[in-house]
N, C-alpha and C positions, 0 to 999 in steps of 0.2 A: 726506761724513759726518765728524764729528769723531772722532778716535781715542780709544778708551777700552779698558780691560781687560775681559776676560770677566766678572770679578767686578762691575764697574760695570754692565755690561749686565744681569746677573742681578738686581742690586739695582733696576735701572730697571723691570723687569717684575714685581717682587715686589709683593704686595698692599699692603704698608706700607713706604714708604721714608722714611728721615730725610733731609731736604734741608737743605743748608747753602749759605751764600753767602760768597764771599771777594772782597774788593775790594783791588786794588793801586793806590794813588794814585801817579801818575807825573807828573814834570814834562814840559815840552814837548819835552824830548829823550828822554823815556821812561826816565829814571832813577827808581828807586824812592824815594818819599818816606815812604809809610806803608802799612801793611796793615790792613784791617778785616775781621774774620771774625765772623760771627754765624749762629746757627741761625735758620732761617725761623720766624717767629712768626705769630700771627693778624693782626698789624699789617703784615706784609711783603706788600703787595698789588701790588708792582710787576711789570713784565714786560719781556720782550725781544720786539721786533717785527721780523720778517724779511720782506722783500718784494723779489723779484727785479726788479720793474718800476720800483723807485725807483733813482735814482743812489746815494743813501745807503741801502744795503741793510739794515743792522742799526742799530736804535735801542734804547735802554732807558730805563726810569724805575724808581727804587727809593727808598722812604723808609727812612731809617735813624735810630736813636735818637741824639738830640743833647743829652741831659740835662746833659752836662758842658760843652757849648758849644764842643767842639773844632771843629765843622764850620760854625759861623756864618760865612757868606760876607762878604767885605770885602776891600778893596784890600791890606791888610797881613796877611790871614789865609790859611789853608791852601787854602780854596776861593775862587776869584776868576776873572775872565774872561781868564786868561792862558794859555789853551789847554792847561791841564793835562789829562792823560789818565787814564782809569780802565781797568784790565784786570779784567774781570768773570769770575768762575768760579762754576760750580755744583758742589756736592759731594754725593755720596751715601755713606752709611755701608755699608762692605763688611766682610767677615771680616778684611781686612787693614788696616782703619782707614778714615778718610774719604779718598775719592779725588775730586779736583777736575778738571774739564774746562774749558777756556777757552770763553767765550761771546762774546768780542770785545774789542777795544781801542777805547775810545770817547773822543771829545773832549767834555769837560764843557760843557754849555750850559744857561743859565737855571736855576741852582739856586734852590730855594724853601725858606725857613726858616719853620716854623710853630710858634707857641707859643700853646697854649690850656690851660685848666685840665686837668691830667693828661696833657698832650701837649707834647712838645718834640722836633720832628723836623726833619730837612732832607731834602728830596726831590732826589736827584741825577738829572739827565737827561743822556743822552749820545747822540751820533751817531757812526757809524764814521768812519774817517779820510778818506773821500771828502768829508766836510764841509770839510776844509781846502782842497779844490780847487773849492769852490762859493762862491757869494755873494761877500761882501767879501774873503774870504781867497784865493780861487782864480782871481782874474782875471789875465789876461795884462797885464804892465806895459809891454810894447813889442810892436810888430807882429812876428809870428813866422811865418815861412814854412817848411813842411816840403816839401822838394823831391820832385818826381816821381822814382820809383825808390828812395826810401828804404824800407828794410825796416820793416814795421809794428811789430814788436817794438822796434826802435831808435827809431822815432818816438814811441811811447808812453813809452819811457824818457826821451827828451829832454823831453817835456812834463811828466812827473811830477817828475823831478829838479829842473827849473827852478822847479817849484812847491814845492820843499822836501821831497819824499818820497824817502827814502833806503833804505827797506825794500822791496825789489822781488823778486818771484819771477815772472819773465816768461819763458814758454816761447818758443822760437824758431819763427817761421813763415817760410815761403818767399814769402809774399805781400808785394808792394811797392805803394807808392802809384802809381795809374795817372796822376796829374796833381798839380800843385802844390796844396798846401792852405795858405791864409794865414789867420791868426787875428789879429783886431784887438784893440787895447787895450780892456779892459773885458769881453771875452768870457771865459767860464768854462773853466778847464782841464778840469773834469770832463766838459763836453760835448764837448770836442775829443778826449779819451781815449775816450769812448764812440763817437764818430764813427770814430775810427781802428780800434777793435776791430770795429766793424760791417763795415769793409772786408774783414776777414779772416773774418767770421762767427764770431768767437770771443767768449768771455766775459771781462769784466774787472771786478774787485771787490776789496775789502779782506777778507782772511780773518780768522779769529778771533784770530790772533796779530798782527794789525796790518800784514801784508804786502800790498802791491798785487800781485794775481795776474792774469796774462793766459794763458788756456789754452783749448783746445777745449771747446765745450759738451758736456755729457753727452748721450748719445743714448739715449732710452728704448727704442729698437728694437734697440740693439746692446749697450749697457752693462748689466751685471747690477744687480739691485736690491740696495740696502743694508739694507733692512728690510722685513718682511712683516707686514701687518695682516690678520688673519682674524677671522671672526665668533666663533670659539671662544676667541680670545685677548682675554678681556674686560678685562684689566688696562689695556691701552692703547687698544684699539679700541672705540668706542661707537656705530658706525654711520656711514652715509654717504648723501649725496644725489648722484645721477648726472644730469647734464644734457647734452643734445645741443646743440652749437653749430655751426651750419652757415653762419655769417656770412662765413666766408672760403672757402667752397666755390664754385668757378666752373667751368662746363663749356663756356664760350664765350669764346675768347680773340681779341682784335684787337690787332695790332701794326702800326704804320706808321712808315716811316723816310724820311729825306731832309732836306735843308737848307732847303726852302721851306715855305710854309704849306700847300701842296697836297702830299699824300703822293706820293713817287716810288716807294716800295716798300710793299707791303701784304700781310700774311698773316693769314688768319682761320681758326681751327680751332674746329669745333663738334662736340661729341659728339652725333651725330644717328643715331638708330636706322635711318634709311632708307639710311644709307651702310654698305656692306659691312664696313668696318673697325670700325664701332661697333655692329653689329647686336646687339640684346639687352643692351646695356650698361645696368646698373642706375642709372647716374647720367647718363643721356642727358637731353636737353631734353624728350623725350616723357614721361620718368618724373618728373623733379623740376623741370621748368620751365627756361626759358632764362635762365641766370645769366651775364651779360656782364662780363668784366674787360677794360678798355682800358688797355694799356701807355702810360705817359707821359701819363695823363689824356686819352687819345684824340688827342693831338697828335703830329705826325711827330717822331721822335727823330733829331736831327742826328748822333748817334753811330752810327746805322745807315745805312750808305751802300752796301749791296749787298743784293740779294734774299736771298742765302744767310744773311746776318746776321739779316735780318728773320725768315726761316723758323726759324733756330736760337733766336732770342729767343722766338718764339711756342711752340715745343715745350718750351723751358725753363719758360715761364710756365704752360703747361698742367700740366706735371708738378708744379710748385710749388703751384699753386692748386687742384688737384683733391684737396682734403683736407677733412676735417671733424674736429672735436675733441670730446672728452668732457671736460667740466669736473666735477670731483668735489669736493664739500665733505665733509671727513672730520672727524667728532667723535672727538677723541682726547685722552688724558691727555698731559701734557708729555713729549716726548722730547728730552732735553737734547743729543742728539748730531746733530740734523738741521741741515743747511745748505740754502739755497736751491738749487734745481736737483737735489737728491737724487733718485735713481730709487728709488721704492718699489713694492712689490707690494701690491695690495689684492685680497682674495678674499672676495667677498660675493655669493653666488649669488642672494640674495633680490632684489636690484635690478640684476643683471647686471654688477656692477662687478667685473670679473675681469681681471687683467693688470697690467702695469707702467705707472706714472704718474709725472709729474715734479712735484715740489713747487715751488709758486710763491710762496705766502704762508702764513705761520703765525706764531703768537705762543707765547712760552714764559712762562707765568705763574710768578713766583717761588714763590708759594704754590700747590701743585698743585691743578688743577681741570680739568674738561673744556673744551677750546676747539675752534674749527673751523679746520681748515687747508684751503688750496685747492691742488688738483693738477689736472694736465691730461694728456691723452693725445691726440697727433696721429695720426689715422688716414689714411695715404697710400693713395690709390686707384690701382690699376694701370691704365695706359693701353695695355697690350699685348694 
């Protein structure tokens, strides 16, 4: 969650809040070129989009008044395709004056200038700095090999810095690469960074101040919630829709190992009520049907070369896949402090939506209005 004062949080939940926008226009080295500050008006219909499933997690669009022509884009003008950045802030009026919180550092892309009778605006569009590690900008220019045994944190640092990223907040992990990884010319650095982070099962993203972060995922079963949404708190919470998702629930696991086409090792685990260890289990095949998960797409895994390894993988996959999720769509007023993966509490007994959930997708409209945010809760089922 983005840091803010108590006064800002109190203004956020007050019935009427005066909302302000501040833009800092930066060059490609992130030196300040100009500051644009304006109060949100009825014409300010832009928004910030946040989605943890995208490589580019934060994006924004915002129309601003351009009656004096300052922001007409062109090759010799202030706005052009030269990788200028914008740092966007949202401000609320507090007893101590206007307090601004950062909403992201964005690379400007595809500006639009519109002139009609009574209207002269430029629409600024931006994507967070992962944009610089994707597409035409983020490609490897030479074959790059990260050697087996390299620490994952160091590997991400190598890929990012060679791609021109120098603002890094990378936590140290003790996970190392289990084998060499080679990236070819024309592959995207963003994909390699994501692949490396997945080896550690950690999160990697650009934060609202433009730093590349590598850190453990927040765990909704362990970490405290940063915000509570309750039926009685009508300022921000306007209701929710709770959905059951059992597409990733498996109660039958098959793992095969060996280096030939025919399995040399095989382990099959089935939650079957006829077996003493699974007697009366609510997620048995008798109760919810036979839901089969085949490791390695049902092919022998050459990395499994003993029966004990096969057994261990099967137990691990059963514990991993014996889960179901609740997906919750939350109608809420803009909360300018949220980030993807925030742990929130929802208390709505009317639909059974009670407990902690993890934010996955949401938008922040510049002009306050009710929007729908998506959150999820993973329910792990005991195998003991």
